[in-house]
OpenMM code with the backbone's topology and positions (N, CA, C; nanometers):
from openmm import Vec3, app, unit

residues = "MET PRO ARG GLU ASN LEU ASN VAL GLN VAL ASN GLY THR GLU PRO VAL SER ILE ASP GLU VAL ARG ALA ILE LEU SER GLY PRO PRO LEU LEU VAL GLY TYR HIS GLY THR ARG ALA LEU SER LYS VAL LEU ARG LYS GLY LEU ARG VAL ASN ARG THR GLY LEU GLY CYS ARG HIS ILE CYS LEU SER PRO ALA PRO GLU LEU ALA ALA MET PHE ALA PHE GLY GLU ASP ALA ALA VAL LEU GLN VAL ASP LEU GLU GLY LEU GLY ILE PRO SER PHE ILE GLY ASN GLU ALA ARG SER HIS VAL ASN ILE SER PRO ASP ARG LEU THR VAL ILE GLU ARG GLU ILE ILE PRO SER PHE MET SER PRO VAL ASP PRO VAL THR VAL TYR ALA PRO VAL GLN ASN HIS PRO HIS CYS TRP PRO TYR LEU THR SER GLY ARG ARG TRP LEU ARG GLY".split()
positions = [
    Vec3(-0.6355, -1.6801, -2.1171),
    Vec3(-0.5915, -1.5500, -2.1647),
    Vec3(-0.4387, -1.5440, -2.1543),
    Vec3(-0.3690, -1.5040, -2.2612),
    Vec3(-0.2235, -1.4922, -2.2529),
    Vec3(-0.1846, -1.3894, -2.1474),
    Vec3(-0.0809, -1.4200, -2.0738),
    Vec3(-0.0413, -1.3337, -1.9626),
    Vec3(-0.0056, -1.1933, -2.0067),
    Vec3(0.0537, -1.1765, -2.1221),
    Vec3(0.0921, -1.0413, -2.1644),
    Vec3(-0.0296, -0.9536, -2.1928),
    Vec3(-0.1477, -1.0144, -2.2090),
    Vec3(-0.2696, -0.9385, -2.2338),
    Vec3(-0.3509, -0.9146, -2.1071),
    Vec3(-0.3043, -0.9644, -1.9935),
    Vec3(-0.3766, -0.9444, -1.8690),
    Vec3(-0.3880, -0.7957, -1.8399),
    Vec3(-0.5068, -0.7511, -1.8056),
    Vec3(-0.5280, -0.6128, -1.7669),
    Vec3(-0.5720, -0.6071, -1.6214),
    Vec3(-0.5222, -0.5084, -1.5513),
    Vec3(-0.5539, -0.4872, -1.4113),
    Vec3(-0.6202, -0.3515, -1.4004),
    Vec3(-0.7429, -0.3466, -1.3487),
    Vec3(-0.8109, -0.2187, -1.3323),
    Vec3(-0.7552, -0.1503, -1.2085),
    Vec3(-0.7186, -0.0236, -1.2215),
    Vec3(-0.6607, 0.0504, -1.1102),
    Vec3(-0.7487, 0.1688, -1.0753),
    Vec3(-0.8224, 0.1555, -0.9638),
    Vec3(-0.9008, 0.2641, -0.9067),
    Vec3(-0.9963, 0.3310, -1.0048),
    Vec3(-1.0648, 0.2509, -1.0841),
    Vec3(-1.1651, 0.3052, -1.1735),
    Vec3(-1.1089, 0.3671, -1.3000),
    Vec3(-0.9786, 0.3652, -1.3170),
    Vec3(-0.9178, 0.4187, -1.4384),
    Vec3(-0.9138, 0.3085, -1.5423),
    Vec3(-0.8578, 0.3398, -1.6555),
    Vec3(-0.8417, 0.2375, -1.7588),
    Vec3(-0.7536, 0.1251, -1.7050),
    Vec3(-0.7844, 0.0022, -1.7424),
    Vec3(-0.6999, -0.1092, -1.6982),
    Vec3(-0.5568, -0.0927, -1.7483),
    Vec3(-0.4625, -0.1417, -1.6692),
    Vec3(-0.3226, -0.1409, -1.7110),
    Vec3(-0.2808, -0.2835, -1.7411),
    Vec3(-0.1856, -0.2995, -1.8289),
    Vec3(-0.1403, -0.4329, -1.8670),
    Vec3(-0.0451, -0.4879, -1.7621),
    Vec3(-0.0229, -0.6171, -1.7682),
    Vec3(0.0732, -0.6796, -1.6772),
    Vec3(0.2115, -0.6186, -1.6973),
    Vec3(0.2440, -0.5775, -1.8202),
    Vec3(0.3735, -0.5122, -1.8448),
    Vec3(0.3830, -0.3781, -1.7715),
    Vec3(0.2707, -0.3064, -1.7638),
    Vec3(0.2707, -0.1802, -1.6893),
    Vec3(0.2858, -0.2050, -1.5395),
    Vec3(0.2240, -0.3116, -1.4884),
    Vec3(0.2420, -0.3477, -1.3477),
    Vec3(0.3888, -0.3801, -1.3234),
    Vec3(0.4500, -0.4581, -1.4119),
    Vec3(0.5928, -0.4904, -1.3972),
    Vec3(0.6770, -0.3632, -1.3960),
    Vec3(0.6443, -0.2674, -1.4821),
    Vec3(0.7207, -0.1420, -1.4887),
    Vec3(0.7067, -0.0624, -1.3587),
    Vec3(0.5861, -0.0581, -1.3027),
    Vec3(0.5649, 0.0137, -1.1762),
    Vec3(0.6458, -0.0523, -1.0654),
    Vec3(0.6425, -0.1857, -1.0597),
    Vec3(0.7136, -0.2569, -0.9538),
    Vec3(0.8644, -0.2415, -0.9651),
    Vec3(0.9145, -0.2204, -1.0854),
    Vec3(1.0595, -0.2048, -1.1020),
    Vec3(1.1000, -0.0585, -1.1187),
    Vec3(1.0043, 0.0322, -1.1094),
    Vec3(1.0314, 0.1752, -1.1280),
    Vec3(1.0899, 0.2403, -1.0046),
    Vec3(1.0987, 0.3730, -1.0086),
    Vec3(1.1576, 0.4450, -0.8947),
    Vec3(1.0742, 0.4259, -0.7685),
    Vec3(1.1408, 0.4091, -0.6549),
    Vec3(1.0686, 0.3870, -0.5292),
    Vec3(1.0094, 0.5156, -0.4731),
    Vec3(0.9140, 0.4975, -0.3842),
    Vec3(0.8503, 0.6106, -0.3163),
    Vec3(0.9432, 0.6710, -0.2123),
    Vec3(0.9237, 0.7995, -0.1854),
    Vec3(1.0001, 0.8685, -0.0820),
    Vec3(0.9164, 0.8968, 0.0422),
    Vec3(0.7842, 0.9116, 0.0232),
    Vec3(0.6965, 0.9433, 0.1362),
    Vec3(0.5584, 0.8825, 0.1136),
    Vec3(0.4931, 0.8470, 0.2227),
    Vec3(0.3567, 0.7971, 0.2189),
    Vec3(0.2907, 0.8331, 0.3508),
    Vec3(0.1650, 0.7922, 0.3664),
    Vec3(0.0889, 0.8254, 0.4868),
    Vec3(0.0214, 0.6991, 0.5390),
    Vec3(0.0074, 0.6930, 0.6705),
    Vec3(-0.0545, 0.5766, 0.7339),
    Vec3(-0.1455, 0.6246, 0.8457),
    Vec3(-0.2671, 0.5727, 0.8484),
    Vec3(-0.3606, 0.6025, 0.9569),
    Vec3(-0.3544, 0.4920, 1.0602),
    Vec3(-0.3399, 0.5297, 1.1876),
    Vec3(-0.3314, 0.4298, 1.2929),
    Vec3(-0.4324, 0.4574, 1.4032),
    Vec3(-0.4759, 0.3509, 1.4673),
    Vec3(-0.5632, 0.3606, 1.5848),
    Vec3(-0.4847, 0.3349, 1.7130),
    Vec3(-0.3541, 0.3142, 1.7001),
    Vec3(-0.2690, 0.2801, 1.8155),
    Vec3(-0.1419, 0.3653, 1.8136),
    Vec3(-0.1588, 0.4965, 1.8154),
    Vec3(-0.0457, 0.5883, 1.8012),
    Vec3(0.0637, 0.5649, 1.9049),
    Vec3(0.0292, 0.5536, 2.0314),
    Vec3(0.1321, 0.5406, 2.1349),
    Vec3(0.2187, 0.4161, 2.1120),
    Vec3(0.1581, 0.3064, 2.0727),
    Vec3(0.2331, 0.1836, 2.0442),
    Vec3(0.3201, 0.2000, 1.9196),
    Vec3(0.2639, 0.2605, 1.8161),
    Vec3(0.3379, 0.2788, 1.6909),
    Vec3(0.4586, 0.3709, 1.7113),
    Vec3(0.4429, 0.4731, 1.7932),
    Vec3(0.5559, 0.5631, 1.8171),
    Vec3(0.6667, 0.4940, 1.8967),
    Vec3(0.6335, 0.3924, 1.9741),
    Vec3(0.7349, 0.3154, 2.0479),
    Vec3(0.7997, 0.2083, 1.9611),
    Vec3(0.7172, 0.1344, 1.8848),
    Vec3(0.7655, 0.0156, 1.8141),
    Vec3(0.7791, 0.0337, 1.6635),
    Vec3(0.7193, 0.1390, 1.6088),
    Vec3(0.7182, 0.1565, 1.4644),
    Vec3(0.6000, 0.0838, 1.4023),
    Vec3(0.5929, 0.0869, 1.2717),
    Vec3(0.4887, 0.0140, 1.1986),
    Vec3(0.5401, -0.1262, 1.1719),
    Vec3(0.4603, -0.2237, 1.2050),
    Vec3(0.4994, -0.3641, 1.1912),
    Vec3(0.4135, -0.4318, 1.0856),
    Vec3(0.4784, -0.5116, 1.0028),
    Vec3(0.4019, -0.5893, 0.9053),
    Vec3(0.3189, -0.6903, 0.9831),
    Vec3(0.1997, -0.7158, 0.9356),
    Vec3(0.1171, -0.8166, 1.0006),
    Vec3(0.0448, -0.8982, 0.8956),
    Vec3(0.0101, -1.0180, 0.9333),
    Vec3(-0.0577, -1.1074, 0.8393),
    Vec3(-0.1995, -1.0585, 0.8170),
    Vec3(-0.2385, -1.0582, 0.6925),
    Vec3(-0.3734, -1.0168, 0.6569),
    Vec3(-0.4493, -1.1383, 0.6050),
    Vec3(-0.5756, -1.1209, 0.5810),
    Vec3(-0.6553, -1.2282, 0.5231),
    Vec3(-0.6183, -1.2568, 0.3785),
    Vec3(-0.5329, -1.1743, 0.3217),
    Vec3(-0.4961, -1.1909, 0.1812),
    Vec3(-0.3677, -1.2712, 0.1625),
    Vec3(-0.3104, -1.3225, 0.2707),
    Vec3(-0.2004, -1.4169, 0.2563),
    Vec3(-0.0598, -1.3615, 0.2613),
    Vec3(-0.0405, -1.2342, 0.2823),
    Vec3(0.0967, -1.1855, 0.2964),
    Vec3(0.1018, -1.0822, 0.4079),
    Vec3(0.2223, -1.0506, 0.4512),
    Vec3(0.2430, -0.9570, 0.5610),
    Vec3(0.2833, -0.8225, 0.5018),
    Vec3(0.2106, -0.7167, 0.5385),
    Vec3(0.2437, -0.5852, 0.4834),
    Vec3(0.1859, -0.4730, 0.5687),
    Vec3(0.2314, -0.3518, 0.5377),
    Vec3(0.1801, -0.2282, 0.5971),
    Vec3(0.1209, -0.1485, 0.4825),
    Vec3(-0.0025, -0.1041, 0.4960),
    Vec3(-0.0680, -0.0255, 0.3918),
    Vec3(-0.0302, 0.1223, 0.4053),
    Vec3(-0.0049, 0.1845, 0.2923),
    Vec3(0.0330, 0.3253, 0.2870),
    Vec3(-0.0541, 0.3969, 0.1847),
    Vec3(-0.0832, 0.5229, 0.2120),
    Vec3(-0.1668, 0.6049, 0.1231),
    Vec3(-0.0828, 0.7177, 0.0632),
    Vec3(-0.1233, 0.7682, -0.0541),
    Vec3(-0.0509, 0.8799, -0.1149),
    Vec3(-0.0884, 1.0151, -0.0554),
    Vec3(-0.1951, 1.0196, 0.0254),
    Vec3(-0.2411, 1.1469, 0.0810),
    Vec3(-0.2889, 1.1260, 0.2245),
    Vec3(-0.2663, 1.2251, 0.3112),
    Vec3(-0.3110, 1.2108, 0.4498),
    Vec3(-0.4621, 1.1935, 0.4621),
    Vec3(-0.5382, 1.2503, 0.3685),
    Vec3(-0.6844, 1.2393, 0.3741),
    Vec3(-0.7309, 1.0944, 0.3563),
    Vec3(-0.6600, 1.0181, 0.2742),
    Vec3(-0.6937, 0.8758, 0.2586),
    Vec3(-0.6542, 0.7969, 0.3829),
    Vec3(-0.5369, 0.8266, 0.4384),
    Vec3(-0.4920, 0.7577, 0.5593),
    Vec3(-0.5855, 0.7864, 0.6767),
    Vec3(-0.6440, 0.9059, 0.6787),
    Vec3(-0.7315, 0.9461, 0.7890),
    Vec3(-0.8559, 0.8578, 0.7995),
    Vec3(-0.8929, 0.7915, 0.6920),
    Vec3(-1.0086, 0.7015, 0.6956),
    Vec3(-0.9862, 0.5861, 0.7937),
    Vec3(-0.8602, 0.5544, 0.8223),
    Vec3(-0.8271, 0.4406, 0.9078),
    Vec3(-0.7813, 0.4848, 1.0468),
    Vec3(-0.7792, 0.6154, 1.0704),
    Vec3(-0.7314, 0.6700, 1.1976),
    Vec3(-0.8509, 0.7189, 1.2779),
    Vec3(-0.9051, 0.6321, 1.3603),
    Vec3(-1.0176, 0.6729, 1.4434),
    Vec3(-1.0026, 0.6118, 1.5818),
    Vec3(-1.0591, 0.6785, 1.6802),
    Vec3(-1.0494, 0.6352, 1.8185),
    Vec3(-0.9654, 0.7317, 1.9004),
    Vec3(-0.9543, 0.7032, 2.0283),
    Vec3(-0.8859, 0.7937, 2.1208),
    Vec3(-0.7357, 0.8017, 2.0971),
    Vec3(-0.6750, 0.6956, 2.0464),
    Vec3(-0.5293, 0.6923, 2.0278),
    Vec3(-0.4954, 0.6904, 1.8782),
    Vec3(-0.5701, 0.7658, 1.8005),
    Vec3(-0.5546, 0.7633, 1.6551),
    Vec3(-0.4775, 0.8843, 1.6050),
    Vec3(-0.4137, 0.8660, 1.4893),
    Vec3(-0.3427, 0.9766, 1.4240),
    Vec3(-0.3078, 0.9357, 1.2818),
    Vec3(-0.2746, 1.0361, 1.2031),
    Vec3(-0.2215, 1.0134, 1.0692),
    Vec3(-0.0722, 1.0423, 1.0753),
    Vec3(0.0034, 0.9525, 1.0173),
    Vec3(0.1486, 0.9641, 1.0174),
    Vec3(0.2016, 0.9891, 0.8775),
    Vec3(0.2978, 1.0785, 0.8680),
    Vec3(0.3766, 1.0891, 0.7457),
    Vec3(0.4918, 0.9916, 0.7625),
    Vec3(0.5156, 0.9092, 0.6598),
    Vec3(0.6135, 0.8020, 0.6701),
    Vec3(0.7263, 0.8267, 0.5704),
    Vec3(0.8476, 0.8351, 0.6226),
    Vec3(0.9677, 0.8486, 0.5395),
    Vec3(0.9997, 0.7118, 0.4800),
    Vec3(0.9877, 0.6991, 0.3488),
    Vec3(1.0074, 0.5710, 0.2815),
    Vec3(1.1397, 0.5635, 0.2062),
    Vec3(1.2185, 0.6684, 0.2146),
    Vec3(1.3443, 0.6719, 0.1396),
    Vec3(1.4326, 0.5535, 0.1770),
    Vec3(1.4799, 0.4834, 0.0751),
    Vec3(1.5692, 0.3705, 0.0953),
    Vec3(1.5007, 0.2377, 0.1219),
    Vec3(1.3678, 0.2363, 0.1323),
    Vec3(1.2967, 0.1113, 0.1601),
    Vec3(1.2584, 0.0355, 0.0326),
    Vec3(1.2698, 0.1000, -0.0828),
    Vec3(1.2426, 0.0329, -0.2096),
    Vec3(1.0967, 0.0019, -0.2357),
    Vec3(1.0067, 0.0821, -0.1827),
    Vec3(0.8638, 0.0582, -0.2027),
    Vec3(0.8214, 0.1195, -0.3358),
    Vec3(0.7616, 0.0398, -0.4254),
    Vec3(0.7218, 0.0910, -0.5571),
    Vec3(0.6126, 0.1972, -0.5471),
    Vec3(0.5899, 0.2635, -0.6571),
    Vec3(0.4909, 0.3708, -0.6672),
    Vec3(0.3505, 0.3210, -0.6315),
    Vec3(0.2648, 0.4149, -0.5943),
    Vec3(0.1276, 0.3818, -0.5571),
    Vec3(0.0524, 0.3208, -0.6748),
    Vec3(-0.0260, 0.2186, -0.6451),
    Vec3(-0.1163, 0.1572, -0.7427),
    Vec3(-0.2531, 0.1534, -0.6755),
    Vec3(-0.3533, 0.2136, -0.7386),
    Vec3(-0.4866, 0.2132, -0.6800),
    Vec3(-0.4937, 0.2889, -0.5487),
    Vec3(-0.4219, 0.4005, -0.5388),
    Vec3(-0.4185, 0.4829, -0.4173),
    Vec3(-0.3656, 0.4078, -0.2959),
    Vec3(-0.2808, 0.3101, -0.3180),
    Vec3(-0.2235, 0.2348, -0.2078),
    Vec3(-0.0855, 0.1847, -0.2457),
    Vec3(0.0023, 0.1814, -0.1466),
    Vec3(0.1314, 0.1148, -0.1583),
    Vec3(0.1421, 0.0230, -0.0377),
    Vec3(0.2282, -0.0764, -0.0491),
    Vec3(0.2442, -0.1702, 0.0623),
    Vec3(0.3913, -0.1929, 0.0912),
    Vec3(0.4246, -0.1815, 0.2185),
    Vec3(0.5602, -0.2117, 0.2646),
    Vec3(0.5598, -0.3540, 0.3188),
    Vec3(0.6594, -0.4295, 0.2806),
    Vec3(0.6731, -0.5660, 0.3309),
    Vec3(0.7865, -0.5759, 0.4319),
    Vec3(0.8310, -0.4623, 0.4805),
    Vec3(0.9317, -0.4556, 0.5870),
    Vec3(0.8788, -0.3649, 0.6971),
    Vec3(0.9214, -0.3905, 0.8191),
    Vec3(0.8845, -0.3036, 0.9307),
    Vec3(0.9405, -0.1638, 0.9080),
    Vec3(0.8715, -0.0642, 0.9617),
    Vec3(0.9148, 0.0750, 0.9486),
    Vec3(0.9395, 0.1286, 1.0894),
    Vec3(1.0608, 0.1733, 1.1138),
    Vec3(1.1017, 0.2151, 1.2485),
    Vec3(1.0377, 0.3480, 1.2884),
    Vec3(1.0251, 0.3711, 1.4195),
    Vec3(0.9608, 0.4938, 1.4692),
    Vec3(1.0289, 0.6228, 1.4218),
    Vec3(1.1606, 0.6181, 1.3987),
    Vec3(1.2297, 0.7397, 1.3562),
    Vec3(1.1903, 0.7842, 1.2155),
    Vec3(1.1176, 0.7036, 1.1414),
    Vec3(1.0693, 0.7397, 1.0077),
    Vec3(0.9278, 0.7983, 1.0110),
    Vec3(0.8692, 0.8093, 1.1302),
    Vec3(0.7296, 0.8499, 1.1433),
    Vec3(0.7174, 0.9902, 1.2008),
    Vec3(0.6305, 1.0704, 1.1388),
    Vec3(0.6003, 1.2043, 1.1878),
    Vec3(0.4492, 1.2167, 1.2011),
    Vec3(0.4040, 1.2521, 1.3207),
    Vec3(0.2611, 1.2712, 1.3432),
    Vec3(0.2189, 1.4012, 1.2766),
    Vec3(0.1129, 1.3959, 1.1980),
    Vec3(0.0581, 1.5167, 1.1364),
    Vec3(-0.0348, 1.5810, 1.2392),
    Vec3(0.0007, 1.7004, 1.2799),
    Vec3(-0.0704, 1.7670, 1.3895),
    Vec3(-0.1969, 1.8402, 1.3443),
    Vec3(-0.2024, 1.8814, 1.2186),
    Vec3(-0.3178, 1.9589, 1.1717),
    Vec3(-0.4398, 1.8672, 1.1558),
    Vec3(-0.5572, 1.9280, 1.1584),
    Vec3(-0.6792, 1.8503, 1.1380),
    Vec3(-0.6845, 1.8014, 0.9936),
    Vec3(-0.7211, 1.6771, 0.9772),
    Vec3(-0.7308, 1.6175, 0.8435),
    Vec3(-0.8730, 1.5655, 0.8262),
    Vec3(-0.9368, 1.6094, 0.7195),
    Vec3(-1.0714, 1.5616, 0.6867),
    Vec3(-1.0562, 1.4341, 0.6039),
    Vec3(-1.1075, 1.3212, 0.6531),
    Vec3(-1.0940, 1.1961, 0.5773),
    Vec3(-1.1601, 1.2047, 0.4404),
    Vec3(-1.0963, 1.1434, 0.3439),
    Vec3(-1.1492, 1.1378, 0.2079),
    Vec3(-1.2527, 1.0272, 0.1981),
    Vec3(-1.3479, 1.0456, 0.1102),
    Vec3(-1.4455, 0.9401, 0.0844),
    Vec3(-1.3964, 0.8454, -0.0241),
    Vec3(-1.2868, 0.8816, -0.0913),
    Vec3(-1.2309, 0.7956, -0.1950),
    Vec3(-1.1413, 0.6929, -0.1274),
    Vec3(-1.1774, 0.5687, -0.1331),
    Vec3(-1.1009, 0.4662, -0.0627),
    Vec3(-1.0071, 0.3944, -0.1584),
    Vec3(-0.9086, 0.3237, -0.1003),
    Vec3(-0.8266, 0.2378, -0.1852),
    Vec3(-0.9150, 0.1321, -0.2497),
    Vec3(-0.8705, 0.0785, -0.3612),
    Vec3(-0.9490, -0.0256, -0.4278),
    Vec3(-0.9368, -0.1559, -0.3506),
    Vec3(-1.0348, -0.2422, -0.3651),
    Vec3(-1.0332, -0.3723, -0.2998),
    Vec3(-0.9534, -0.4693, -0.3858),
    Vec3(-0.8377, -0.5140, -0.3387),
    Vec3(-0.7527, -0.5989, -0.4227),
    Vec3(-0.8152, -0.7321, -0.4588),
    Vec3(-0.9065, -0.7808, -0.3776),
    Vec3(-0.9679, -0.9100, -0.4073),
    Vec3(-1.0558, -0.9007, -0.5309),
    Vec3(-1.1175, -0.7870, -0.5537),
    Vec3(-1.2092, -0.7748, -0.6669),
    Vec3(-1.1466, -0.7094, -0.7893),
    Vec3(-1.0363, -0.6394, -0.7734),
    Vec3(-0.9823, -0.5613, -0.8850),
    Vec3(-0.8593, -0.6229, -0.9495),
    Vec3(-0.7699, -0.6790, -0.8708),
    Vec3(-0.6427, -0.7246, -0.9255),
    Vec3(-0.6443, -0.8732, -0.9589),
    Vec3(-0.7424, -0.9139, -1.0379),
    Vec3(-0.7495, -1.0534, -1.0809),
    Vec3(-0.6319, -1.0805, -1.1742),
    Vec3(-0.5840, -1.2004, -1.1852),
    Vec3(-0.6298, -1.3224, -1.1219),
    Vec3(-0.5604, -1.3504, -0.9884),
    Vec3(-0.4664, -1.2676, -0.9459),
    Vec3(-0.3938, -1.2940, -0.8216),
    Vec3(-0.4782, -1.2584, -0.7000),
    Vec3(-0.5693, -1.1653, -0.7125),
    Vec3(-0.6585, -1.1204, -0.6058),
    Vec3(-0.5811, -1.0669, -0.4855),
    Vec3(-0.4813, -0.9869, -0.5159),
    Vec3(-0.4068, -0.9168, -0.4132),
    Vec3(-0.3402, -0.7973, -0.4801),
    Vec3(-0.3043, -0.6975, -0.4017),
    Vec3(-0.2406, -0.5774, -0.4541),
    Vec3(-0.1112, -0.6147, -0.5270),
    Vec3(-0.0828, -0.5520, -0.6426),
    Vec3(0.0393, -0.5862, -0.7173),
    Vec3(0.1689, -0.5733, -0.6375),
    Vec3(0.1748, -0.4885, -0.5348),
    Vec3(0.2959, -0.4820, -0.4519),
    Vec3(0.3198, -0.6136, -0.3776),
    Vec3(0.2139, -0.6920, -0.3573),
    Vec3(0.2256, -0.8194, -0.2858),
    Vec3(0.2599, -0.9350, -0.3794),
    Vec3(0.2428, -0.9167, -0.5082),
    Vec3(0.2630, -1.0263, -0.6024),
    Vec3(0.3993, -1.0937, -0.5881),
    Vec3(0.5096, -1.0181, -0.5713),
    Vec3(0.6402, -1.0862, -0.5578),
    Vec3(0.6488, -1.1767, -0.4346),
    Vec3(0.5596, -1.1591, -0.3375),
    Vec3(0.5631, -1.2364, -0.2138),
    Vec3(0.4663, -1.3536, -0.2139),
    Vec3(0.3928, -1.3705, -0.3221),
    Vec3(0.2924, -1.4763, -0.3328),
    Vec3(0.3243, -1.5663, -0.4516),
    Vec3(0.3096, -1.6953, -0.4345),
    Vec3(0.3373, -1.7891, -0.5436),
    Vec3(0.2554, -1.7541, -0.6669),
    Vec3(0.1262, -1.7275, -0.6483),
    Vec3(0.0398, -1.6961, -0.7629),
    Vec3(0.0837, -1.5668, -0.8315),
    Vec3(0.1275, -1.4679, -0.7542),
    Vec3(0.1734, -1.3418, -0.8124),
    Vec3(0.3036, -1.3556, -0.8871),
    Vec3(0.3958, -1.4328, -0.8324),
    Vec3(0.5258, -1.4520, -0.9004),
    Vec3(0.5061, -1.5169, -1.0360),
    Vec3(0.4107, -1.6096, -1.0464),
    Vec3(0.3822, -1.6747, -1.1758),
    Vec3(0.3445, -1.5705, -1.2819),
    Vec3(0.2582, -1.4746, -1.2435),
    Vec3(0.2144, -1.3730, -1.3393),
    Vec3(0.3256, -1.2756, -1.3723),
    Vec3(0.4086, -1.2429, -1.2764),
    Vec3(0.5177, -1.1476, -1.3017),
    Vec3(0.6261, -1.2070, -1.3903),
    Vec3(0.6476, -1.3370, -1.3789),
    Vec3(0.7484, -1.4031, -1.4640),
    Vec3(0.7058, -1.4048, -1.6101),
    Vec3(0.5746, -1.4158, -1.6312),
    Vec3(0.5228, -1.4175, -1.7680),
    Vec3(0.5439, -1.5405, -1.8367),
] * unit.nanometer
topology = app.Topology()
chain = topology.addChain("A")
for resn in residues:
    res = topology.addResidue(resn, chain)
    for name in ("N", "CA", "C"):
        topology.addAtom(name, app.Element.getBySymbol(name[0]), res)
């Protein structure tokens, strides 16, 4: 399949073309996102740290809404954080998720004190949706297979 015709399904919506993915990645960056943590006390001391995932790159997952982040915030030391992303250059959300490939310092984090009801709508699974790279498009620039598709 020619690369310019590659379509990526995003969260059950109509597939977007590789050109649309390129436009999102080069578009205006996000200013705020949300993160659910099970280790609040550690995160407030050290910030959010990128970590290696089974998908081959190091990143921090971010949600566009606190209700989505709340799905990952459970346990005695859990909370949902509002994350100041200004100046970090993180592209717009794709599939109800954004990914930071840089650590986020504690001074950018605000604990949301109000009760948040977790959403049942989850982020899409990048392994099954973002073929052929099988990773979230925000990670493509950090992966050899993703860079090939972005170059066209």
